[in-house]
Every structure is written in C-alpha cells, then in structure tokens.
C-alpha positions as CSV (number, residue, x, y, z in Angstrom):
1,M,-129.4,41.6,430.7
2,D,-129.8,45.3,429.8
3,S,-129.5,46.2,426.1
4,E,-126.1,47.9,426.2
5,Y,-124.4,44.6,427.3
6,M,-126.4,42.8,424.7
7,D,-125.0,45.1,422.0
8,T,-121.7,44.7,423.2
9,C,-121.9,40.8,423.2
10,E,-123.6,41.0,419.5
11,C,-121.2,43.2,418.3
12,S,-117.7,41.9,419.7
13,L,-116.0,38.6,420.4
14,S,-113.5,37.8,423.0
15,L,-110.4,35.7,422.1
16,Q,-111.7,32.9,424.0
17,Q,-115.0,33.1,421.9
18,L,-113.0,33.1,418.7
19,E,-110.6,30.2,419.6
20,Q,-113.9,28.3,420.2
21,M,-115.2,28.8,416.7
22,D,-114.7,26.7,413.8
23,Q,-111.9,28.4,411.4
24,S,-114.1,27.3,408.4
25,E,-117.2,29.4,409.8
26,Y,-115.5,32.9,409.7
27,V,-113.0,35.2,408.0
28,L,-110.4,37.1,410.2
29,V,-109.6,40.5,408.7
30,D,-106.7,42.9,409.9
31,I,-107.7,46.4,409.1
32,R,-104.6,48.1,410.3
33,E,-102.3,49.7,407.8
34,E,-100.1,47.8,405.5
35,R,-96.8,48.3,407.5
36,A,-98.6,47.3,410.7
37,Y,-99.8,44.3,409.1
38,Q,-96.4,43.3,407.6
39,H,-94.9,43.9,411.2
40,G,-97.0,41.1,412.7
41,F,-100.5,39.8,412.5
42,I,-102.9,37.2,414.1
43,P,-102.3,33.9,412.0
44,G,-104.8,33.4,409.5
45,A,-105.8,36.9,409.2
46,I,-106.1,38.5,405.9
47,H,-105.3,42.4,405.4
48,M,-108.1,44.7,404.2
49,E,-107.8,48.3,405.4
50,M,-111.0,50.4,406.5
51,E,-111.3,52.1,403.0
52,A,-111.8,48.6,401.4
53,V,-113.9,47.2,404.1
54,S,-116.2,50.3,403.7
55,A,-116.2,50.3,399.9
56,K,-119.6,49.6,398.3
57,D,-118.2,46.5,396.6
58,C,-116.6,44.9,399.5
59,A,-115.1,41.4,398.4
60,L,-115.7,39.6,401.7
61,P,-117.9,36.6,401.7
62,K,-121.5,37.2,403.0
63,E,-121.8,33.5,403.8
64,K,-119.4,33.6,406.6
65,K,-118.8,35.5,409.7
66,I,-116.5,38.3,409.5
67,V,-114.3,39.0,412.5
68,L,-112.3,42.2,412.3
69,Y,-109.5,43.6,414.4
70,C,-107.3,46.5,414.7
71,L,-104.7,47.5,417.4
72,K,-107.1,47.8,420.3
73,G,-110.5,46.8,419.1
74,V,-111.7,50.3,418.8
75,I,-111.7,51.2,415.1
76,S,-112.7,47.6,414.3
77,E,-116.0,48.3,416.0
78,E,-116.9,51.0,413.6
79,A,-115.9,48.8,410.6
80,A,-117.9,46.0,411.8
81,E,-120.9,48.2,412.0
82,T,-120.3,49.3,408.6
83,L,-120.6,45.6,407.4
84,R,-123.6,44.9,409.5
85,E,-125.4,47.7,407.7
86,K,-124.5,46.0,404.4
87,G,-126.1,42.7,405.6
88,Y,-122.9,40.9,406.8
89,T,-122.4,39.1,410.3
90,A,-119.6,40.8,411.5
91,Y,-117.9,41.3,414.8
92,S,-115.1,43.2,416.2
93,L,-112.3,41.4,418.3
94,A,-112.3,42.6,421.6
95,G,-109.1,44.3,422.5
96,G,-107.6,43.6,419.1
97,Y,-104.1,42.7,418.1
98,G,-102.7,44.1,421.3
99,A,-105.0,41.8,423.5
100,W,-103.9,38.8,421.3
101,L,-100.4,39.7,421.5
102,I,-100.5,39.7,425.3
103,Q,-102.4,36.5,425.7
104,T,-99.6,34.8,423.1
105,M,-96.9,36.1,425.1
106,K,-98.3,34.6,428.5
107,K,-98.4,31.2,426.6
108,E,-95.0,31.2,425.4
109,E,-92.2,29.3,427.1
110,Q,-90.2,31.8,428.8
111,G,-87.6,29.6,430.0
112,Q,-83.6,29.7,429.6
113,G,-83.8,27.1,426.7
114,R,-85.7,29.5,424.3
115,L,-83.4,32.5,425.1
116,E,-80.3,30.5,424.2
117,E,-81.8,29.5,420.8
118,I,-82.5,33.0,420.1
119,E,-79.1,34.2,420.9
120,K,-77.5,31.1,419.1
121,S,-79.5,32.2,415.9
122,I,-77.6,35.6,416.3
123,R,-74.3,34.0,416.4
124,K,-75.0,31.2,413.8
125,K,-77.8,31.4,411.4
126,F,-78.1,35.1,411.0
127,H,-74.3,35.8,411.7
128,K,-73.6,37.3,408.3
129,E,-77.0,39.1,407.7
130,L,-77.2,40.9,411.2
131,F,-73.9,40.4,413.6
132,S,-71.4,40.8,410.8
133,K,-73.1,43.9,409.3
134,F,-73.6,45.3,412.8
135,A,-69.7,44.8,413.4
136,K,-69.0,46.4,410.2
137,A,-71.2,49.6,410.9
138,I,-69.4,50.1,414.2
139,N,-66.0,49.8,412.9
140,E,-66.6,51.4,409.5
141,Y,-68.1,54.5,411.1
142,E,-66.4,54.3,414.4
143,L,-69.6,54.2,416.2
144,V,-68.2,52.7,419.6
145,K,-65.0,53.8,421.1
146,E,-63.2,52.8,424.5
147,N,-64.9,53.6,427.7
148,D,-68.2,54.9,426.1
149,K,-71.4,54.5,427.9
150,I,-74.2,53.9,425.5
151,A,-77.8,54.4,426.0
152,V,-79.6,51.7,423.8
153,C,-83.0,53.2,423.2
154,I,-85.7,50.5,423.1
155,S,-89.1,51.5,421.6
156,G,-90.3,48.0,421.9
157,G,-90.3,47.3,418.1
158,K,-88.2,44.4,416.4
159,D,-85.4,46.8,415.3
160,S,-84.5,48.2,418.7
161,M,-84.9,44.8,420.6
162,L,-82.5,43.2,417.8
163,M,-80.2,46.2,418.3
164,A,-80.1,45.6,422.3
165,K,-79.4,41.8,421.6
166,L,-76.5,42.7,419.1
167,F,-74.9,45.1,421.6
168,Q,-75.0,42.2,424.3
169,E,-73.2,40.0,421.8
170,I,-70.6,42.4,420.5
171,R,-69.8,43.3,424.1
172,R,-68.7,39.7,424.6
173,H,-66.2,39.8,421.9
174,N,-65.1,43.4,422.0
175,K,-61.4,44.2,422.6
176,F,-62.1,47.4,424.7
177,P,-64.3,48.0,427.5
178,F,-67.8,50.1,427.2
179,E,-71.1,50.1,429.1
180,L,-74.7,49.8,428.0
181,V,-77.8,51.0,429.3
182,F,-80.9,49.7,427.9
183,L,-83.2,52.7,427.9
184,V,-87.0,52.6,427.5
185,M,-88.9,55.8,427.6
186,D,-92.7,55.5,428.7
187,P,-94.4,58.6,426.9
188,G,-97.7,57.6,428.1
189,Y,-98.0,54.2,426.6
190,H,-101.4,52.1,426.3
191,E,-100.8,49.6,429.0
192,T,-100.7,46.7,426.4
193,N,-97.7,48.5,424.7
194,R,-95.9,48.8,428.1
195,Q,-96.7,45.1,428.9
196,V,-95.3,43.9,425.6
197,I,-92.1,45.8,426.0
198,E,-91.5,44.3,429.4
199,N,-92.4,40.9,428.5
200,N,-90.1,40.8,425.5
201,A,-87.1,42.3,427.6
202,R,-87.6,39.5,430.3
203,L,-87.9,36.7,427.5
204,L,-84.6,38.1,425.8
205,N,-83.0,38.9,429.0
206,I,-82.5,42.7,428.3
207,P,-82.2,44.6,431.8
208,I,-84.1,47.7,430.8
209,T,-84.2,50.7,432.5
210,V,-87.7,52.5,432.2
211,F,-88.4,56.1,432.8
212,E,-91.7,57.9,432.2
213,T,-92.8,61.4,430.6
214,Q,-96.0,62.9,429.7
215,I,-95.2,63.5,426.1
216,F,-98.5,62.0,424.5
217,D,-100.6,64.3,427.0
218,A,-98.6,67.2,425.8
219,V,-99.1,66.7,422.2
220,Y,-102.7,65.6,422.4
221,E,-104.1,68.9,421.3
222,V,-101.6,70.0,418.8
223,E,-103.3,69.9,415.4
224,K,-100.3,70.8,413.1
225,S,-97.7,68.2,413.0
226,P,-98.3,66.4,416.3
227,C,-96.1,63.5,415.1
228,Y,-93.1,65.6,414.5
229,L,-93.4,67.6,417.8
230,C,-93.6,64.3,419.6
231,A,-90.7,62.9,417.8
232,R,-88.6,65.9,418.9
233,M,-89.8,65.7,422.3
234,R,-88.9,62.1,422.5
235,R,-85.4,62.5,421.3
236,G,-84.9,65.4,423.7
237,H,-86.1,63.2,426.5
238,L,-83.7,60.4,425.7
239,Y,-81.0,62.6,425.5
240,S,-81.6,64.3,428.8
241,K,-82.1,61.0,430.6
242,A,-79.1,59.2,429.0
243,K,-77.1,62.3,430.1
244,E,-78.1,61.9,433.6
245,L,-77.2,58.4,433.7
246,G,-73.6,59.2,432.6
247,C,-74.0,58.3,429.1
248,N,-72.3,60.0,426.2
249,K,-74.0,58.3,423.3
250,I,-77.7,57.3,422.7
251,A,-78.2,54.4,420.0
252,L,-81.2,54.4,417.8
253,G,-82.5,51.3,415.9
254,H,-82.6,52.9,412.1
255,H,-81.5,50.3,409.7
256,Y,-80.6,50.4,406.0
257,D,-84.0,50.6,404.6
258,D,-84.6,53.6,406.7
259,V,-81.7,55.4,405.4
260,I,-82.5,54.8,401.6
261,E,-86.3,55.5,402.2
262,T,-85.1,58.7,403.8
263,I,-82.8,59.6,400.6
264,L,-85.7,59.3,398.3
265,M,-88.4,61.0,400.7
266,G,-85.9,64.2,401.0
267,M,-85.9,64.3,397.2
268,M,-89.5,63.8,396.5
269,Y,-91.0,65.5,399.3
270,G,-88.5,67.9,400.8
271,G,-86.8,69.0,397.7
272,Q,-83.3,68.3,399.2
273,I,-80.5,65.6,399.2
274,Q,-79.9,64.4,402.5
275,T,-79.9,61.1,404.5
276,M,-79.7,59.7,408.0
277,M,-76.1,59.8,409.1
278,P,-74.5,57.0,411.0
279,K,-73.6,59.2,413.8
280,L,-74.4,62.9,414.8
281,H,-73.0,65.3,417.2
282,S,-76.1,66.6,419.5
283,T,-76.5,70.4,419.2
284,N,-78.3,70.8,422.4
285,F,-76.7,68.3,424.5
286,E,-73.0,68.9,424.8
287,G,-70.8,65.8,424.8
288,M,-73.7,63.7,423.4
289,E,-73.7,61.7,420.2
290,L,-76.5,59.8,418.5
291,I,-75.4,56.6,416.7
292,R,-77.2,54.3,414.2
293,P,-75.4,50.7,414.6
294,L,-78.1,48.9,412.3
295,Y,-77.1,51.2,409.5
296,L,-76.0,48.4,407.2
297,I,-78.6,45.9,408.1
298,R,-81.5,45.1,405.8
299,E,-85.1,45.4,407.4
300,D,-86.0,42.0,405.8
301,D,-83.1,40.0,407.6
302,I,-84.5,41.6,410.9
303,K,-87.9,40.2,410.1
304,R,-86.4,36.8,409.1
305,W,-84.8,36.8,412.5
306,R,-87.9,37.8,414.1
307,D,-90.1,35.1,412.7
308,Y,-87.7,32.4,412.8
309,N,-87.7,33.0,416.7
310,D,-91.4,33.4,416.6
311,L,-91.1,36.7,418.4
312,H,-93.9,39.5,418.6
313,F,-93.3,43.1,419.0
314,I,-95.2,46.4,419.2
315,Q,-95.1,48.6,415.9
316,C,-97.0,51.8,416.6
317,A,-97.0,52.4,420.4
318,C,-98.9,55.9,420.0
319,R,-101.7,56.2,422.4
320,F,-103.7,58.1,420.2
321,T,-103.6,56.1,416.8
322,D,-105.6,53.3,417.1
323,T,-105.8,53.4,413.3
324,C,-102.3,52.2,413.7
325,T,-100.4,55.0,411.7
326,T,-96.6,54.6,412.1
327,C,-94.8,57.4,414.2
328,R,-91.2,57.5,413.2
329,T,-88.3,59.0,415.2
330,D,-87.8,61.1,412.4
331,G,-91.1,62.6,412.5
332,N,-92.6,61.2,409.3
333,T,-95.8,59.2,409.4
334,G,-95.9,55.9,407.9
335,S,-98.0,56.3,405.0
336,K,-95.5,58.4,403.0
337,R,-92.6,56.0,404.1
338,V,-94.9,53.0,403.0
339,E,-95.3,54.8,399.7
340,I,-91.7,55.2,399.2
341,K,-91.1,51.8,400.1
342,N,-93.6,50.5,397.6
343,L,-91.9,52.8,395.1
344,I,-88.5,51.3,395.9
345,S,-90.0,47.7,395.5
346,Q,-91.3,48.6,391.9
347,L,-88.0,50.1,390.9
348,K,-86.4,47.2,391.9
349,E,-88.3,44.9,389.7
350,T,-86.6,46.5,386.6
351,N,-83.2,47.5,388.3
352,P,-82.1,45.0,391.2
353,Y,-79.4,47.3,392.0
354,I,-81.8,50.2,392.9
355,E,-81.5,50.0,396.7
356,G,-77.6,49.7,396.7
357,N,-77.6,52.7,394.3
358,L,-79.6,54.8,396.3
359,F,-77.3,54.3,399.3
360,K,-74.1,55.0,397.4
361,S,-75.5,58.0,395.7
362,V,-74.9,60.0,399.3
363,E,-71.3,58.4,399.5
364,N,-70.3,59.4,395.9
365,V,-71.8,63.4,395.6
366,N,-69.6,65.3,392.9
367,L,-69.7,68.6,394.3
368,S,-68.5,70.1,390.8
369,T,-72.0,68.8,389.2
370,I,-74.1,70.2,391.9
371,I,-75.9,73.6,391.4
372,A,-75.7,74.6,395.1
373,Y,-75.2,72.9,398.4
374,K,-75.1,73.8,402.1
375,K,-72.3,73.4,404.8
376,D,-72.4,74.5,408.3
377,G,-75.3,77.0,407.5
378,A,-73.8,78.6,404.4
379,V,-75.2,78.1,401.0
380,H,-72.4,77.4,398.2
381,H,-73.5,78.0,394.8
382,F,-71.5,76.9,391.6
383,L,-71.5,80.5,390.2
384,D,-69.7,81.7,393.2
385,D,-66.2,80.7,391.4
386,Y,-67.5,79.9,388.1
387,D,-65.6,82.6,386.1
388,E,-62.5,82.0,388.4
389,K,-62.3,78.3,387.4
390,K,-62.7,79.3,383.6
391,T,-59.7,81.6,384.2
392,D,-57.5,79.2,386.2
393,K,-58.1,76.6,383.4
394,K,-57.0,78.8,380.6
395,E,-53.9,79.8,382.5
396,N,-53.3,76.1,383.1
397,Q,-53.6,75.4,379.4
398,E,-51.3,78.5,378.4
399,E,-48.7,77.1,380.9
400,Y,-48.8,73.6,379.5
C-alpha cells in the first residue's frame, strides 16, 4: 500500500466507516458557516467554524476522535490536519455534507405516499403560514394574471422548491388559467448539487426544465465582486431562457426575511433606503417581469415545513466556494446577511415588533420628512420647493 493511499486512509473517513463507529467514540463537527449549518446538517453534528477549530484554545475534547466535514470534504481536510498538529485524533469526512445528502436521499422512500403527505402538509398543517400568505401576496401585489406563462426559477434550495409546490397547489384552485415552467439553470454545478436538485424534483413531482450555462467558468478569474457578477449573469440567463420558452414572467424565491434584511442592509451598508420589490418590469428584456410570490412568507415557517417532511435541500451551489459562503441572487454574500439577520434577532429581544416595523417602514414613507429621494433617475431635494411651500402656507392662512 503506497504512502499517499495510507495518508488518505488515515486522514479521512468514508460515510460507511463513520456509520460503523460507536457514536460515543467521536464528535462530529460541521465547519461550514452558520447559515449553511442552520440550513441543514448531519444529525448529531455540532457547529464550529474553521476559525474556532484553528484557535489555540479549541474546546473540542482530546479524548475522543474528531470527525469534521464541510460541503465537499476539501476544507475539512485542512481543518483535520490543524487538529492533528495539536494532538487530536482528527479525520475529514470524505465527500462532506454533499456525499451524506446524496446517500440519505437514496435511502429515502420515493413513493407516491410520501409525496401525498408533503402536499397534504401544505394544504393542512401549514396552510395558514404558507399557502394563505402565498395567495395573499399574489392577490395583493397582482403577481399572477390570466394567461400568464411563468418561469418558476428553481435554485435547488428550500425556498424555490417550496415556491414550486405552492404554485402547483394554487393552480389547482385558481379561477383563471396560467401556465408554469419549472426552470433550473445549471451554471456549472458540482455533480452533487445537480444530483440533489434532480432527486428532490422527482420526490416532489416537479417537472423541471434544466438548461446549462458556463457562468461559473466565466467568473472564475474575476477578483473583484465575482458573486455580484455571477448573480447578474444568472439573472440575465434566466430572463433569456424564460423568454425563449414563451414566458412573460420569472418567479424568484425571496421571502419576507430577505425583504427586511435587504432594507436594513441598504441603510447600514449602502447608505440608502430601498427594498426588494414584490414585482419589477425588466429593463433589458421587453415584456418580461420578475415576481416574488413568497414575499409575505417567513423563513422560519419554510424551515418548519422542510423539517416536518424531513426534506433536504442544497444551500450554496457555487462550485468554487467549498467554504460554503452564501451566494444570493441579489449579489450579497452570506456573511453580511447573517450579520444583519443576527442583528434583527437581537433587536427583537427588546422589541418583538421590529420585523413588522421594518417591513412597514417602506410602506409608510412620508416624503415631506425626507431630505432627498430619487424617482426615475431624478433626484428630488426638500429645498427644491421649500420656500414655495412657505409662501403657499402664508397665503392659505391669510385667506382663512
């Protein structure tokens, strides 16, 4: 047996080897970022990011074997090596969370009975939290109209997969006809991510249309804002393919929490007051609109639906971020969004209405108390008609 093979065996464990170990012998550690861990993890795993694992005063027990995993089993190899240098018996889980996810999905029952239970949970147990709010957003913001052909864009995560199921459900009850295309763009996914998306689509009975692009290759060498460029390119390809298929709208899976986080991020990091709109006309693709039908649905309710049905979805599908940072369709990386999410959570401890107030803040804008605002590219300043208002007020008082 050559030394390279021996090193691999000593430094990593297969899923089969892990399953054969007594759980009391080891500690399973997920070293992905917090958002990825919260999105889904191997049962029994604790969360400890790379920085904590590498710290001098690492809190992991030396009397037990330490098994670490990341998304694909690449970064965890480095982390295991760091621990071994400190005297730990440490291993990297071969294939990481992705390999475990594929194995788990293969073991799951793929029968009709499970699908019926998943769909029933939308109609019954989660009707108020999910279906009702989905329908409310569609009606309140006029997101779907008669004879629309909508490209439901599926990234593979919990939000877009649920959106697809909600669209299927509402079409059964809707009073007017519209068409759906369940569109999946493969920008150069790792094989594991592509397989997870296809497996979930089969399980959930979502007839996906997959098309391939080379976006990941195109942005690989970009040093400045590659996530922003990638997001812009993905959006453009989705619009283009949807229009090619005869669609007049694309639907994205942004939810209520995305909306309020965007409001706060814009203020704190962008120096502006803005939000994700429930729908937008495309400026580059004539006749196309973007809609966000999960606009009123809370992320925690989506998670509860996912966990209740024991579903597993991908989180970050970027081929180059094995450290599992979150690439969002608005171009923001996950770290800042997690920071804002945590801030909102802290503020909620003293003000339970903070989330609703953030959402309402962009519905209740009083322009007479705003120093300046932009509309259609033009800047309007309060000084523009400040003196005129004073004259008008004086004339009104004299007339009275």
